[in-house]
C-alpha positions, -999 to +999 in steps of 0.1 A: +816+577+830+852+573+841+873+599+850+893+597+817+860+600+799+849+629+819+882+648+814+882+642+776+844+658+774+838+682+802+806+694+789+791+660+791+770+663+826+759+699+813+743+679+780+726+653+803+711+682+825+701+695+794+684+667+779+667+659+813+653+697+815+641+688+776+623+659+787+605+677+815+595+701+797+580+677+771+563+661+800+548+688+812+539+701+775+522+663+772+508+671+807+496+704+796+480+692+761+462+662+781+447+690+805+440+710+776+420+681+758+404+671+788+390+706+797+380+706+758+364+676+763+345+685+798+334+717+778+323+699+749+304+674+774+291+705+791+282+722+760+264+688+748+248+685+782+232+716+778+217+710+742+204+683+753+189+695+781+174+726+760+162+702+734+148+680+762+129+709+774+119+720+739+102+685+734+085+685+767+067+721+759+057+705+726+042+676+740+027+700+768+012+722+738-001+689+719-015+676+750-033+709+757-046+711+720-061+676+725-082+684+754-095+714+739-102+694+706-121+671+731-140+698+747-149+714+714-161+683+701-183+675+734-195+710+730-204+702+693-222+670+702-241+685+731-254+716+708-262+690+682-285+667+705-300+700+719-307+711+681-321+677+673-340+674+709-354+712+700-365+699+662-382+670+676-401+691+703-409+721+682-413+706+643-448+704+648-454+740+657-468+749+623-489+722+623-502+726+657-510+759+652-532+750+623-549+722+643-559+743+673-575+767+648-599+738+636-605+730+675-613+763+679-640+762+649-655+729+669-658+745+703-678+775+687-699+750+666-706+731+700-715+764+718-738+771+690-750+737+689-759+742+727-778+774+723-800+756+693-838+749+704-834+716+683-803+697+665-795+663+651-779+643+679-759+624+655-746+658+640-740+669+678-723+634+687-698+637+654-686+670+663-681+664+699-662+631+689-641+648+662-634+676+692-625+653+715-600+630+689-583+664+680-578+674+715-564+638+723-542+637+692-527+675+702-522+662+737-502+630+724-476+652+710-470+675+735-496+703+732-518+715+759-548+738+763-540+767+788-567+792+803-594+779+828-619+800+848-611+802+884-570+800+883-546+829+888-537+850+858-502+844+846-492+868+822-465+844+806-496+821+794-527+845+797-538+875+780-562+898+795-589+909+772-609+927+799-613+933+840-644+928+856-651+932+896-665+899+913-679+894+950-669+855+945-634+857+932-602+870+942-583+898+925-566+883+895-586+852+888-597+840+854-634+849+852-639+840+816-621+827+788-626+841+756-603+818+738-580+789+751-541+789+746-519+763+736-483+756+747-463+729+729-439+710+751-439+737+775-435+766+749-465+790+743-482+786+710-508+808+717-515+828+748-555+826+761-577+853+760-592+862+794-615+883+819-598+885+848-616+897+877-606+932+894-620+943+925 
């Protein structure tokens, strides 16, 4: 600008100064806008990060819950399988219980017949041998299926296996020893079918 121009337009420097101020204000506003946008972006990113962290935490919890349910389901299935196996095993062991009770009644009758035969003055030996063979065969069959006789003279009295029908003193036997067996008892795979009826020594 020449002196003549300045002389002709004395307000020119002021206009230029105002323009510069406006430019500076515009630049500052633009900077403020950029800062606000950056702050908003940071806030949005932080919010989004928080949402993602929450979603991740929830997903992890769901996975943990699902794993727990799966473990419990496997354990429950194992318990069911084990109980079923036990039930099958018991069924196999004790399915013959009623049948065995009927058979031991027949064994009792054969043993009574043998006792009577032993006291008889005369008896047909073939008939006696037939009874003995039938008796032995029934006992062998019972033993094959886990049925065993209990109650032997001279053994200790066991209230879980024996039923004391009488007590008698004896100089030759200790207390609580079986002195006589009125009726044999039987067990099936260790389970009592019938207690032995016995006479017990009591001095």
